[in-house]
Jmol script that loads the backbone (N, CA, C; Angstrom):
load data "model"
ATOM      1  N   UNK A   1     -74.531 -34.085   3.581  1.00  0.00           N
ATOM      2  CA  UNK A   1     -73.275 -33.269   3.249  1.00  0.00           C
ATOM      3  C   UNK A   1     -71.966 -33.620   4.349  1.00  0.00           C
ATOM      4  N   UNK A   2     -71.314 -34.423   4.038  1.00  0.00           N
ATOM      5  CA  UNK A   2     -70.153 -34.864   4.674  1.00  0.00           C
ATOM      6  C   UNK A   2     -69.042 -33.795   4.969  1.00  0.00           C
ATOM      7  N   UNK A   3     -68.033 -33.703   5.695  1.00  0.00           N
ATOM      8  CA  UNK A   3     -67.017 -33.166   6.250  1.00  0.00           C
ATOM      9  C   UNK A   3     -66.016 -33.100   4.586  1.00  0.00           C
ATOM     10  N   UNK A   4     -66.047 -33.852   4.045  1.00  0.00           N
ATOM     11  CA  UNK A   4     -64.855 -33.970   3.318  1.00  0.00           C
ATOM     12  C   UNK A   4     -65.509 -33.026   1.794  1.00  0.00           C
ATOM     13  N   UNK A   5     -67.145 -33.287   1.694  1.00  0.00           N
ATOM     14  CA  UNK A   5     -68.039 -32.720   0.672  1.00  0.00           C
ATOM     15  C   UNK A   5     -67.727 -31.394   0.814  1.00  0.00           C
ATOM     16  N   UNK A   6     -67.990 -30.998   1.938  1.00  0.00           N
ATOM     17  CA  UNK A   6     -68.292 -29.542   2.673  1.00  0.00           C
ATOM     18  C   UNK A   6     -66.865 -28.385   2.243  1.00  0.00           C
ATOM     19  N   UNK A   7     -66.115 -29.391   2.250  1.00  0.00           N
ATOM     20  CA  UNK A   7     -64.655 -28.745   2.565  1.00  0.00           C
ATOM     21  C   UNK A   7     -64.115 -28.350   0.897  1.00  0.00           C
ATOM     22  N   UNK A   8     -64.733 -29.792  -0.082  1.00  0.00           N
ATOM     23  CA  UNK A   8     -64.344 -29.536  -1.499  1.00  0.00           C
ATOM     24  C   UNK A   8     -65.174 -28.133  -2.202  1.00  0.00           C
ATOM     25  N   UNK A   9     -66.635 -27.792  -1.451  1.00  0.00           N
ATOM     26  CA  UNK A   9     -67.245 -26.384  -1.777  1.00  0.00           C
ATOM     27  C   UNK A   9     -67.129 -25.188  -1.421  1.00  0.00           C
ATOM     28  N   UNK A  10     -65.878 -25.157  -0.773  1.00  0.00           N
ATOM     29  CA  UNK A  10     -65.019 -23.821  -0.113  1.00  0.00           C
ATOM     30  C   UNK A  10     -63.995 -23.789  -1.117  1.00  0.00           C
ATOM     31  N   UNK A  11     -63.486 -22.255  -0.817  1.00  0.00           N
ATOM     32  CA  UNK A  11     -62.515 -21.147  -1.459  1.00  0.00           C
ATOM     33  C   UNK A  11     -61.132 -21.826  -0.810  1.00  0.00           C
ATOM     34  N   UNK A  12     -60.360 -21.940  -1.052  1.00  0.00           N
ATOM     35  CA  UNK A  12     -59.073 -22.419   0.070  1.00  0.00           C
ATOM     36  C   UNK A  12     -59.097 -21.260   0.936  1.00  0.00           C
ATOM     37  N   UNK A  13     -59.335 -20.121   0.743  1.00  0.00           N
ATOM     38  CA  UNK A  13     -58.972 -19.014   1.588  1.00  0.00           C
ATOM     39  C   UNK A  13     -60.367 -19.560   2.790  1.00  0.00           C
ATOM     40  N   UNK A  14     -61.292 -19.863   2.472  1.00  0.00           N
ATOM     41  CA  UNK A  14     -62.624 -20.358   3.704  1.00  0.00           C
ATOM     42  C   UNK A  14     -61.931 -21.717   4.396  1.00  0.00           C
ATOM     43  N   UNK A  15     -61.317 -22.078   3.307  1.00  0.00           N
ATOM     44  CA  UNK A  15     -60.960 -23.667   4.436  1.00  0.00           C
ATOM     45  C   UNK A  15     -59.984 -23.296   4.988  1.00  0.00           C
ATOM     46  N   UNK A  16     -59.137 -22.601   4.928  1.00  0.00           N
ATOM     47  CA  UNK A  16     -57.853 -21.805   6.050  1.00  0.00           C
ATOM     48  C   UNK A  16     -58.558 -21.349   6.684  1.00  0.00           C
ATOM     49  N   UNK A  17     -59.374 -20.123   6.840  1.00  0.00           N
ATOM     50  CA  UNK A  17     -60.211 -19.765   8.112  1.00  0.00           C
ATOM     51  C   UNK A  17     -60.638 -20.767   8.989  1.00  0.00           C
ATOM     52  N   UNK A  18     -61.564 -21.692   8.431  1.00  0.00           N
ATOM     53  CA  UNK A  18     -61.983 -23.311   8.993  1.00  0.00           C
ATOM     54  C   UNK A  18     -61.373 -23.531   9.795  1.00  0.00           C
ATOM     55  N   UNK A  19     -59.790 -24.122   9.149  1.00  0.00           N
ATOM     56  CA  UNK A  19     -59.087 -24.788   9.801  1.00  0.00           C
ATOM     57  C   UNK A  19     -58.309 -24.444  10.997  1.00  0.00           C
ATOM     58  N   UNK A  20     -57.950 -22.796  11.122  1.00  0.00           N
ATOM     59  CA  UNK A  20     -57.289 -22.099  11.687  1.00  0.00           C
ATOM     60  C   UNK A  20     -58.330 -21.840  13.088  1.00  0.00           C
ATOM     61  N   UNK A  21     -59.412 -21.490  13.167  1.00  0.00           N
ATOM     62  CA  UNK A  21     -60.428 -21.697  13.834  1.00  0.00           C
ATOM     63  C   UNK A  21     -60.570 -23.218  14.456  1.00  0.00           C
ATOM     64  N   UNK A  22     -60.512 -24.082  14.134  1.00  0.00           N
ATOM     65  CA  UNK A  22     -60.390 -25.634  14.658  1.00  0.00           C
ATOM     66  C   UNK A  22     -59.361 -26.375  15.045  1.00  0.00           C
ATOM     67  N   UNK A  23     -57.989 -26.129  14.225  1.00  0.00           N
ATOM     68  CA  UNK A  23     -56.924 -26.659  14.447  1.00  0.00           C
ATOM     69  C   UNK A  23     -56.440 -26.190  16.074  1.00  0.00           C
ATOM     70  N   UNK A  24     -55.750 -27.603  16.522  1.00  0.00           N
ATOM     71  CA  UNK A  24     -55.123 -27.592  17.909  1.00  0.00           C
ATOM     72  C   UNK A  24     -54.260 -25.878  17.826  1.00  0.00           C
ATOM     73  N   UNK A  25     -53.949 -25.376  18.850  1.00  0.00           N
ATOM     74  CA  UNK A  25     -53.327 -23.868  19.088  1.00  0.00           C
ATOM     75  C   UNK A  25     -51.293 -24.672  18.525  1.00  0.00           C
ATOM     76  N   UNK A  26     -51.043 -25.418  18.781  1.00  0.00           N
ATOM     77  CA  UNK A  26     -49.745 -25.817  18.932  1.00  0.00           C
ATOM     78  C   UNK A  26     -49.710 -25.802  17.147  1.00  0.00           C
ATOM     79  N   UNK A  27     -50.177 -26.549  16.330  1.00  0.00           N
ATOM     80  CA  UNK A  27     -50.196 -26.822  15.083  1.00  0.00           C
ATOM     81  C   UNK A  27     -49.856 -25.071  14.420  1.00  0.00           C
ATOM     82  N   UNK A  28     -50.907 -24.632  14.922  1.00  0.00           N
ATOM     83  CA  UNK A  28     -51.159 -22.971  14.195  1.00  0.00           C
ATOM     84  C   UNK A  28     -50.067 -22.061  14.664  1.00  0.00           C
ATOM     85  N   UNK A  29     -49.404 -22.184  15.485  1.00  0.00           N
ATOM     86  CA  UNK A  29     -48.708 -21.832  16.266  1.00  0.00           C
ATOM     87  C   UNK A  29     -47.464 -22.015  15.572  1.00  0.00           C
ATOM     88  N   UNK A  30     -46.623 -23.112  15.002  1.00  0.00           N
ATOM     89  CA  UNK A  30     -45.643 -24.055  14.179  1.00  0.00           C
ATOM     90  C   UNK A  30     -45.975 -23.017  12.697  1.00  0.00           C
ATOM     91  N   UNK A  31     -47.394 -23.413  12.126  1.00  0.00           N
ATOM     92  CA  UNK A  31     -47.446 -23.298  10.994  1.00  0.00           C
ATOM     93  C   UNK A  31     -46.842 -21.699  10.646  1.00  0.00           C
ATOM     94  N   UNK A  32     -47.363 -20.375  11.627  1.00  0.00           N
ATOM     95  CA  UNK A  32     -46.877 -19.416  11.520  1.00  0.00           C
ATOM     96  C   UNK A  32     -45.983 -19.295  11.678  1.00  0.00           C
ATOM     97  N   UNK A  33     -44.649 -19.279  12.772  1.00  0.00           N
ATOM     98  CA  UNK A  33     -43.777 -19.331  13.046  1.00  0.00           C
ATOM     99  C   UNK A  33     -42.796 -19.886  11.984  1.00  0.00           C
ATOM    100  N   UNK A  34     -43.341 -20.610  11.285  1.00  0.00           N
ATOM    101  CA  UNK A  34     -42.060 -21.205   9.951  1.00  0.00           C
ATOM    102  C   UNK A  34     -42.757 -20.151   8.543  1.00  0.00           C
ATOM    103  N   UNK A  35     -43.839 -20.075   9.062  1.00  0.00           N
ATOM    104  CA  UNK A  35     -44.081 -18.711   7.704  1.00  0.00           C
ATOM    105  C   UNK A  35     -43.481 -17.282   8.317  1.00  0.00           C
ATOM    106  N   UNK A  36     -43.928 -16.809   9.306  1.00  0.00           N
ATOM    107  CA  UNK A  36     -43.330 -15.734   9.621  1.00  0.00           C
ATOM    108  C   UNK A  36     -42.060 -15.542   9.351  1.00  0.00           C
ATOM    109  N   UNK A  37     -40.943 -16.930   9.507  1.00  0.00           N
ATOM    110  CA  UNK A  37     -39.314 -16.695   9.608  1.00  0.00           C
ATOM    111  C   UNK A  37     -38.848 -16.402   8.202  1.00  0.00           C
ATOM    112  N   UNK A  38     -39.799 -17.173   7.398  1.00  0.00           N
ATOM    113  CA  UNK A  38     -39.858 -17.139   5.787  1.00  0.00           C
ATOM    114  C   UNK A  38     -40.001 -15.858   5.225  1.00  0.00           C
ATOM    115  N   UNK A  39     -41.235 -15.231   5.628  1.00  0.00           N
ATOM    116  CA  UNK A  39     -41.203 -13.868   5.212  1.00  0.00           C
ATOM    117  C   UNK A  39     -40.430 -12.602   5.953  1.00  0.00           C
ATOM    118  N   UNK A  40     -40.166 -12.734   7.373  1.00  0.00           N
ATOM    119  CA  UNK A  40     -38.424 -11.971   7.638  1.00  0.00           C
ATOM    120  C   UNK A  40     -37.174 -12.163   7.003  1.00  0.00           C
ATOM    121  N   UNK A  41     -36.999 -13.325   6.639  1.00  0.00           N
ATOM    122  CA  UNK A  41     -35.918 -13.486   5.714  1.00  0.00           C
ATOM    123  C   UNK A  41     -35.926 -12.945   4.417  1.00  0.00           C
ATOM    124  N   UNK A  42     -37.120 -13.030   3.724  1.00  0.00           N
ATOM    125  CA  UNK A  42     -37.400 -12.278   2.773  1.00  0.00           C
ATOM    126  C   UNK A  42     -37.177 -10.839   2.836  1.00  0.00           C
ATOM    127  N   UNK A  43     -37.566 -10.517   4.055  1.00  0.00           N
ATOM    128  CA  UNK A  43     -37.270  -8.246   4.266  1.00  0.00           C
ATOM    129  C   UNK A  43     -35.987  -8.305   4.033  1.00  0.00           C
ATOM    130  N   UNK A  44     -35.099  -9.269   4.538  1.00  0.00           N
ATOM    131  CA  UNK A  44     -33.783  -8.998   4.841  1.00  0.00           C
ATOM    132  C   UNK A  44     -33.261  -8.775   3.606  1.00  0.00           C
ATOM    133  N   UNK A  45     -33.734 -10.278   3.020  1.00  0.00           N
ATOM    134  CA  UNK A  45     -32.976 -10.264   1.555  1.00  0.00           C
ATOM    135  C   UNK A  45     -32.941  -9.156   0.542  1.00  0.00           C
ATOM    136  N   UNK A  46     -34.188  -8.722   0.798  1.00  0.00           N
ATOM    137  CA  UNK A  46     -34.353  -7.381  -0.344  1.00  0.00           C
ATOM    138  C   UNK A  46     -33.565  -6.392   0.111  1.00  0.00           C
ATOM    139  N   UNK A  47     -33.411  -6.311   1.920  1.00  0.00           N
ATOM    140  CA  UNK A  47     -32.998  -4.928   2.077  1.00  0.00           C
ATOM    141  C   UNK A  47     -31.363  -5.084   1.865  1.00  0.00           C
ATOM    142  N   UNK A  48     -31.238  -6.435   2.333  1.00  0.00           N
ATOM    143  CA  UNK A  48     -29.642  -6.931   1.861  1.00  0.00           C
ATOM    144  C   UNK A  48     -28.882  -6.428   0.119  1.00  0.00           C
ATOM    145  N   UNK A  49     -29.994  -6.604  -0.307  1.00  0.00           N
ATOM    146  CA  UNK A  49     -29.847  -6.238  -2.131  1.00  0.00           C
ATOM    147  C   UNK A  49     -30.455  -4.840  -2.595  1.00  0.00           C
ATOM    148  N   UNK A  50     -30.448  -4.069  -1.598  1.00  0.00           N
ATOM    149  CA  UNK A  50     -30.798  -2.406  -1.675  1.00  0.00           C
ATOM    150  C   UNK A  50     -32.156  -2.222  -2.364  1.00  0.00           C
ATOM    151  N   UNK A  51     -33.143  -3.390  -2.233  1.00  0.00           N
ATOM    152  CA  UNK A  51     -34.263  -2.990  -2.563  1.00  0.00           C
ATOM    153  C   UNK A  51     -34.848  -2.140  -1.114  1.00  0.00           C
ATOM    154  N   UNK A  52     -36.099  -1.203  -1.350  1.00  0.00           N
ATOM    155  CA  UNK A  52     -36.748  -0.510  -0.113  1.00  0.00           C
ATOM    156  C   UNK A  52     -38.535  -0.829   0.360  1.00  0.00           C
ATOM    157  N   UNK A  53     -38.659  -0.526   1.425  1.00  0.00           N
ATOM    158  CA  UNK A  53     -40.154  -0.811   1.574  1.00  0.00           C
ATOM    159  C   UNK A  53     -40.730  -0.232   0.233  1.00  0.00           C
ATOM    160  N   UNK A  54     -40.455   0.677  -0.426  1.00  0.00           N
ATOM    161  CA  UNK A  54     -41.203   1.402  -1.354  1.00  0.00           C
ATOM    162  C   UNK A  54     -40.991   0.331  -2.325  1.00  0.00           C
ATOM    163  N   UNK A  55     -39.974  -0.052  -2.831  1.00  0.00           N
ATOM    164  CA  UNK A  55     -39.896  -0.706  -3.817  1.00  0.00           C
ATOM    165  C   UNK A  55     -40.584  -1.992  -3.897  1.00  0.00           C
ATOM    166  N   UNK A  56     -40.969  -2.642  -2.593  1.00  0.00           N
ATOM    167  CA  UNK A  56     -42.229  -3.977  -2.438  1.00  0.00           C
ATOM    168  C   UNK A  56     -43.211  -3.459  -2.467  1.00  0.00           C
ATOM    169  N   UNK A  57     -43.482  -1.907  -2.213  1.00  0.00           N
ATOM    170  CA  UNK A  57     -44.813  -1.775  -2.253  1.00  0.00           C
ATOM    171  C   UNK A  57     -45.445  -1.691  -4.030  1.00  0.00           C
ATOM    172  N   UNK A  58     -44.197  -1.145  -4.528  1.00  0.00           N
ATOM    173  CA  UNK A  58     -44.454  -0.470  -5.678  1.00  0.00           C
ATOM    174  C   UNK A  58     -44.906  -1.770  -6.601  1.00  0.00           C
ATOM    175  N   UNK A  59     -43.785  -2.782  -6.140  1.00  0.00           N
ATOM    176  CA  UNK A  59     -43.986  -4.136  -7.225  1.00  0.00           C
ATOM    177  C   UNK A  59     -45.054  -4.567  -6.636  1.00  0.00           C
ATOM    178  N   UNK A  60     -45.888  -4.883  -5.530  1.00  0.00           N
ATOM    179  CA  UNK A  60     -47.384  -5.286  -5.107  1.00  0.00           C
ATOM    180  C   UNK A  60     -48.261  -4.823  -5.959  1.00  0.00           C
ATOM    181  N   UNK A  61     -47.585  -2.970  -6.083  1.00  0.00           N
ATOM    182  CA  UNK A  61     -49.489  -2.384  -6.955  1.00  0.00           C
ATOM    183  C   UNK A  61     -49.098  -3.036  -8.508  1.00  0.00           C
ATOM    184  N   UNK A  62     -47.869  -2.721  -9.028  1.00  0.00           N
ATOM    185  CA  UNK A  62     -47.897  -3.208 -10.514  1.00  0.00           C
ATOM    186  C   UNK A  62     -48.031  -4.780 -10.495  1.00  0.00           C
ATOM    187  N   UNK A  63     -48.302  -5.605  -9.473  1.00  0.00           N
ATOM    188  CA  UNK A  63     -48.303  -7.010  -9.709  1.00  0.00           C
ATOM    189  C   UNK A  63     -49.493  -7.649  -9.263  1.00  0.00           C
ATOM    190  N   UNK A  64     -50.446  -6.790  -8.490  1.00  0.00           N
ATOM    191  CA  UNK A  64     -51.382  -7.167  -7.646  1.00  0.00           C
ATOM    192  C   UNK A  64     -52.726  -8.370  -8.441  1.00  0.00           C
ATOM    193  N   UNK A  65     -53.050  -7.888  -9.267  1.00  0.00           N
ATOM    194  CA  UNK A  65     -53.706  -9.046 -10.022  1.00  0.00           C
ATOM    195  C   UNK A  65     -52.907 -10.770  -9.904  1.00  0.00           C
ATOM    196  N   UNK A  66     -51.257 -10.558 -10.407  1.00  0.00           N
ATOM    197  CA  UNK A  66     -50.660 -11.994  -9.798  1.00  0.00           C
ATOM    198  C   UNK A  66     -50.400 -12.568  -8.803  1.00  0.00           C
ATOM    199  N   UNK A  67     -50.203 -11.376  -7.627  1.00  0.00           N
ATOM    200  CA  UNK A  67     -50.288 -11.741  -6.701  1.00  0.00           C
ATOM    201  C   UNK A  67     -51.656 -12.192  -5.678  1.00  0.00           C
ATOM    202  N   UNK A  68     -52.517 -11.592  -5.858  1.00  0.00           N
ATOM    203  CA  UNK A  68     -54.025 -12.172  -6.198  1.00  0.00           C
ATOM    204  C   UNK A  68     -54.176 -13.860  -6.638  1.00  0.00           C
ATOM    205  N   UNK A  69     -53.941 -14.144  -7.391  1.00  0.00           N
ATOM    206  CA  UNK A  69     -54.080 -15.370  -7.693  1.00  0.00           C
ATOM    207  C   UNK A  69     -52.847 -16.498  -7.208  1.00  0.00           C
ATOM    208  N   UNK A  70     -51.760 -16.196  -6.876  1.00  0.00           N
ATOM    209  CA  UNK A  70     -51.205 -16.353  -6.168  1.00  0.00           C
ATOM    210  C   UNK A  70     -51.317 -17.001  -4.754  1.00  0.00           C
ATOM    211  N   UNK A  71     -52.672 -15.917  -4.018  1.00  0.00           N
ATOM    212  CA  UNK A  71     -52.845 -16.399  -2.700  1.00  0.00           C
ATOM    213  C   UNK A  71     -53.692 -17.755  -2.258  1.00  0.00           C
ATOM    214  N   UNK A  72     -54.281 -17.987  -3.274  1.00  0.00           N
ATOM    215  CA  UNK A  72     -54.302 -19.723  -3.148  1.00  0.00           C
ATOM    216  C   UNK A  72     -54.034 -20.860  -2.677  1.00  0.00           C
ATOM    217  N   UNK A  73     -52.745 -20.405  -3.543  1.00  0.00           N
ATOM    218  CA  UNK A  73     -51.598 -21.184  -3.463  1.00  0.00           C
ATOM    219  C   UNK A  73     -51.001 -21.103  -2.169  1.00  0.00           C
ATOM    220  N   UNK A  74     -50.774 -19.808  -1.493  1.00  0.00           N
ATOM    221  CA  UNK A  74     -50.311 -19.569  -0.394  1.00  0.00           C
ATOM    222  C   UNK A  74     -51.365 -20.379   1.217  1.00  0.00           C
ATOM    223  N   UNK A  75     -52.731 -20.123   0.520  1.00  0.00           N
ATOM    224  CA  UNK A  75     -53.622 -20.617   1.534  1.00  0.00           C
ATOM    225  C   UNK A  75     -53.425 -22.204   1.889  1.00  0.00           C
ATOM    226  N   UNK A  76     -53.566 -22.805   0.713  1.00  0.00           N
ATOM    227  CA  UNK A  76     -53.322 -24.042   0.188  1.00  0.00           C
ATOM    228  C   UNK A  76     -52.398 -24.865   1.502  1.00  0.00           C
ATOM    229  N   UNK A  77     -50.991 -24.043   1.194  1.00  0.00           N
ATOM    230  CA  UNK A  77     -49.791 -24.222   1.427  1.00  0.00           C
ATOM    231  C   UNK A  77     -49.749 -24.104   3.214  1.00  0.00           C
ATOM    232  N   UNK A  78     -50.492 -23.204   3.702  1.00  0.00           N
ATOM    233  CA  UNK A  78     -50.581 -22.894   5.186  1.00  0.00           C
ATOM    234  C   UNK A  78     -51.425 -24.183   5.725  1.00  0.00           C
ATOM    235  N   UNK A  79     -52.675 -24.239   5.051  1.00  0.00           N
ATOM    236  CA  UNK A  79     -53.398 -24.969   5.856  1.00  0.00           C
ATOM    237  C   UNK A  79     -52.667 -26.612   5.929  1.00  0.00           C
ATOM    238  N   UNK A  80     -52.362 -26.977   4.466  1.00  0.00           N
ATOM    239  CA  UNK A  80     -51.307 -28.369   4.413  1.00  0.00           C
ATOM    240  C   UNK A  80     -50.501 -28.131   5.779  1.00  0.00           C
ATOM    241  N   UNK A  81     -49.704 -26.947   6.214  1.00  0.00           N
ATOM    242  CA  UNK A  81     -48.844 -27.076   7.173  1.00  0.00           C
ATOM    243  C   UNK A  81     -49.595 -27.168   8.551  1.00  0.00           C
ATOM    244  N   UNK A  82     -50.481 -26.807   8.750  1.00  0.00           N
ATOM    245  CA  UNK A  82     -51.353 -26.274  10.247  1.00  0.00           C
ATOM    246  C   UNK A  82     -51.655 -28.284   9.805  1.00  0.00           C
ATOM    247  N   UNK A  83     -52.475 -28.596   9.016  1.00  0.00           N
ATOM    248  CA  UNK A  83     -53.022 -30.071   9.095  1.00  0.00           C
ATOM    249  C   UNK A  83     -51.580 -31.389   9.570  1.00  0.00           C
ATOM    250  N   UNK A  84     -50.416 -30.590   8.728  1.00  0.00           N
ATOM    251  CA  UNK A  84     -49.380 -32.034   8.827  1.00  0.00           C
ATOM    252  C   UNK A  84     -48.884 -31.479   9.934  1.00  0.00           C
ATOM    253  N   UNK A  85     -49.199 -30.562  11.088  1.00  0.00           N
ATOM    254  CA  UNK A  85     -48.482 -30.586  12.484  1.00  0.00           C
ATOM    255  C   UNK A  85     -49.312 -31.493  13.126  1.00  0.00           C
ATOM    256  N   UNK A  86     -50.751 -31.676  12.803  1.00  0.00           N
ATOM    257  CA  UNK A  86     -51.892 -32.326  14.031  1.00  0.00           C
ATOM    258  C   UNK A  86     -51.413 -33.804  14.298  1.00  0.00           C
TER     259      UNK A  86
END
end "model"
wireframe off; spacefill off
backbone 0.3
color backbone group
């Protein structure tokens, strides 16, 4: 089985973990820096609009199924950003 066949037989989470373990540190650093900047900006925006961490926690609990569905999209996106940095 070649590399591409092997990659197609894995979940987005598994592919992401494999890429993180093997990618150059600079590519990972850039992707995570961008991801954290976006994450921090969202928290600041929530706070600016009067939402608290409790509001966020409640939202996560109420929408956990949808959030779990979307995680694969985020793993795919982060993997693409890391690979795009190489």
